C-alpha positions in Angstrom: -74.0 4.5 -140.5 -76.1 4.2 -143.7 -79.7 5.4 -143.4 -82.0 5.0 -146.4 -85.5 6.6 -146.4 -86.4 5.2 -149.8 -85.6 1.6 -148.8 -86.4 2.0 -145.1 -83.3 0.6 -143.5 -80.4 1.6 -141.2 -77.1 -0.2 -141.7 -74.6 -0.1 -138.8 -70.9 0.1 -139.8 -68.8 -1.6 -137.1 -65.1 -0.9 -137.3 -63.1 -3.4 -139.3 -66.1 -5.4 -140.5 -66.2 -4.4 -144.3 -67.7 -1.0 -143.4 -66.0 0.8 -146.3 -67.3 -1.7 -148.9 -70.8 -1.7 -147.4 -70.9 2.1 -147.4 -69.7 2.3 -151.0 -72.2 -0.3 -152.3 -75.1 1.3 -150.5 -74.1 4.9 -151.4 -76.9 5.4 -154.0 -79.5 4.7 -151.2 -77.8 6.6 -148.4 -79.8 9.5 -147.0 -78.0 9.9 -143.7 -77.6 13.5 -142.6 -74.5 12.5 -140.6 -70.9 12.8 -141.6 -68.9 9.6 -142.0 -65.7 11.3 -140.7 -65.3 12.9 -137.3 -68.0 15.5 -136.4 -69.9 16.8 -133.4 -73.3 15.1 -133.1 -75.8 17.4 -131.3 -78.0 14.5 -130.2 -75.1 12.6 -128.6 -73.2 15.8 -127.5 -69.8 14.4 -128.5 -67.6 13.8 -131.4 -68.4 10.6 -133.3 -68.0 9.1 -136.8 -69.7 6.5 -139.1 -69.1 3.7 -136.6 -71.8 4.7 -134.1 -73.2 1.8 -132.0 -76.7 0.6 -131.3 -76.7 2.7 -128.1 -75.7 5.8 -130.1 -78.4 5.2 -132.7 -81.0 4.8 -130.1 -80.5 8.5 -129.3 -80.9 9.7 -132.8 -84.3 10.7 -134.3 -84.0 8.2 -137.1 -84.2 5.4 -134.6 -87.9 6.2 -134.1 -88.7 5.6 -137.8 -89.0 1.8 -137.4 -86.7 0.9 -140.2 -85.1 -2.4 -140.6 -81.7 -2.4 -138.9 -78.7 -4.4 -140.0 -75.0 -5.1 -139.2 -72.2 -7.2 -140.2 -69.9 -8.9 -137.7 -66.4 -10.5 -138.0 -64.5 -13.0 -136.0 -62.5 -11.3 -133.2 -59.1 -12.6 -134.1 -59.1 -11.2 -137.6 -60.8 -8.0 -136.5 -58.3 -7.2 -133.8 -55.3 -7.8 -136.2 -57.0 -5.7 -138.8 -57.6 -3.0 -136.2 -53.9 -3.0 -135.4 -53.1 -2.3 -139.0 -55.8 0.4 -139.3 -54.5 2.3 -136.4 -51.2 2.7 -138.2 -53.0 3.7 -141.4 -54.9 6.4 -139.5 -51.6 7.8 -138.2 -50.5 8.4 -141.7 -53.7 9.7 -143.2 -55.8 11.5 -140.6 -53.4 14.4 -139.8 -53.8 15.5 -143.5 -57.6 15.2 -143.6 -60.2 18.0 -143.5 -62.1 18.6 -140.3 -65.3 20.6 -139.6 -63.8 22.6 -136.9 -60.2 23.2 -135.5 -61.2 21.9 -132.0 -62.3 18.6 -133.5 -59.0 18.2 -135.3 -57.2 19.0 -132.1 -59.2 16.3 -130.3 -58.4 13.7 -133.1 -54.7 14.6 -133.0 -54.6 14.0 -129.2 -56.2 10.6 -129.8 -53.8 9.8 -132.5 -50.9 10.8 -130.2 -52.2 8.3 -127.6 -52.4 5.6 -130.2 -49.0 6.4 -131.6 -47.4 6.2 -128.1 -49.0 2.8 -127.4 -47.8 1.5 -130.8 -44.3 2.9 -130.3 -43.9 1.3 -126.9 -44.6 -2.0 -128.7 -42.2 -1.1 -131.5 -45.2 -1.5 -133.8 -45.3 -5.3 -133.3 -48.7 -6.9 -132.9 -48.2 -9.2 -129.9 -46.4 -6.5 -127.9 -49.0 -4.0 -128.8 -51.9 -6.2 -127.7 -50.3 -6.9 -124.4 -50.7 -3.1 -123.7 -54.3 -2.9 -124.8 -56.5 -2.6 -121.7 -60.0 -3.8 -121.1 -61.3 -0.2 -120.9 -60.0 0.5 -124.4 -62.1 -2.4 -125.7 -65.3 -2.0 -123.6 -65.5 1.8 -123.0 -66.9 3.5 -126.1 -66.3 7.0 -124.9 -62.6 6.6 -124.1 -61.1 7.2 -127.5 -63.2 7.7 -130.6 -60.1 6.9 -132.7 -59.9 3.4 -131.1 -63.3 1.9 -131.9 -62.2 -1.7 -131.4 -65.2 -2.6 -129.4 -67.1 -6.0 -129.4 -69.2 -6.5 -132.5 -72.3 -7.0 -130.4 -72.2 -3.3 -129.6 -73.6 -2.9 -133.1 -76.2 -5.7 -132.8 -77.4 -5.9 -129.2 -78.7 -3.6 -126.4 -78.9 -4.8 -122.8 -78.3 -8.4 -123.9 -81.1 -8.4 -126.5 -80.5 -8.4 -130.2 -81.9 -5.2 -131.8 -80.4 -5.6 -135.3 -83.0 -7.2 -137.5 -80.3 -8.6 -139.8 -76.8 -9.8 -138.9 -74.4 -10.9 -141.6 -70.8 -12.2 -141.4 -67.8 -10.8 -143.1 -66.6 -14.4 -143.6 -69.6 -15.1 -145.9 -69.9 -11.5 -147.1 -71.2 -11.8 -150.6 -73.9 -14.4 -149.8 -75.0 -12.5 -146.7 -74.9 -9.1 -148.4 -77.1 -10.4 -151.2 -79.5 -11.7 -148.6 -79.7 -8.3 -147.0 -80.3 -6.6 -150.4 -83.2 -9.0 -150.9 -84.8 -7.9 -147.6 -84.7 -4.3 -148.6 -85.6 -4.8 -152.3 -82.3 -3.7 -153.9 -81.0 -5.1 -157.1 -77.2 -4.5 -156.9 -75.7 -4.1 -160.3 -72.1 -3.1 -159.4 -69.9 -4.8 -156.8 -67.5 -2.5 -155.2 -64.8 -3.8 -152.9 -62.8 -1.3 -150.8 -59.7 -2.0 -148.7 -58.6 -5.0 -150.7 -55.6 -5.3 -148.4 -58.1 -6.9 -146.0 -58.1 -9.9 -148.3 -54.5 -10.7 -147.4 -53.8 -13.4 -144.9 -53.7 -17.2 -144.8 -57.0 -18.7 -144.0 -56.0 -22.3 -144.9 -53.7 -22.9 -141.9 -56.4 -23.3 -139.3 -59.6 -25.2 -139.3 -61.9 -22.2 -138.9 -60.6 -20.1 -141.9 -59.3 -17.2 -139.7 -56.9 -15.1 -141.8 -54.4 -13.8 -139.2 -54.1 -16.4 -136.5 -50.7 -17.3 -137.9 -49.4 -13.8 -137.2 -50.1 -13.8 -133.4 -48.7 -15.8 -130.5 -50.7 -17.9 -128.0 -50.9 -15.1 -125.4 -52.5 -12.8 -128.0 -55.0 -15.5 -129.1 -55.9 -16.2 -125.4 -56.3 -12.5 -124.7 -58.6 -11.9 -127.7 -60.6 -14.9 -126.7 -61.2 -13.4 -123.3 -61.8 -9.8 -124.3 -64.3 -10.8 -127.0 -65.9 -13.7 -125.2 -69.4 -12.5 -125.7 -68.9 -12.1 -129.4 -67.8 -15.8 -129.7 -70.9 -16.8 -127.7 -73.4 -14.6 -129.6 -72.2 -15.2 -133.2 -71.0 -18.7 -133.0 -67.4 -18.1 -133.9 -65.1 -21.0 -132.9 -62.5 -20.2 -130.2 -58.9 -21.2 -130.7 -57.7 -23.1 -127.7 -53.9 -22.9 -127.2 
């Protein structure tokens, strides 16, 4: 999460919704005392990272400052496929990262082992992997902090009510991000884009511009539609009917 005292805003960073790019662009204004990587948060009494949800933020002292809150969302189909790729990237990179305490690294390694086992059973193929993904992995935030593929509305809503003052879309990122900057009186001079691999995909083969639909079978499409039904309803994303 990005917290700016000078500009009085708090930006949520949902997993696989341009969070790296957003954090990089807002870095000059970020006053957050919290680590972006895994750490033990004393207010939440558990290990978390930069992708904390609205419910988590409500427990932090910064929540009481009355700052403008914002978040970006992304269509569930692309987000799930991007998450599948991110899990594999984490397997390569996180074992070599630095951790604030040995026990936190041990926890992360156990979570990575669970993710690796699930990917291995699917032979690292998307459709087979998604078949093994359970509802509790998607809906239960505390299950595995290294599998934060939760509905986007976890970063915009609480108890069915929208608490984020500004919600942008990854699909219209540049326009929406500039709108956000205007709301917090920031004149952006440098446009940084991270994880350019996320720009891969073919958005011209379906009427809604989704990038990765062509890489999944109908069962996967149907499952994503059901698992993230509330996101489709809240954010107006079109559902693919197979």
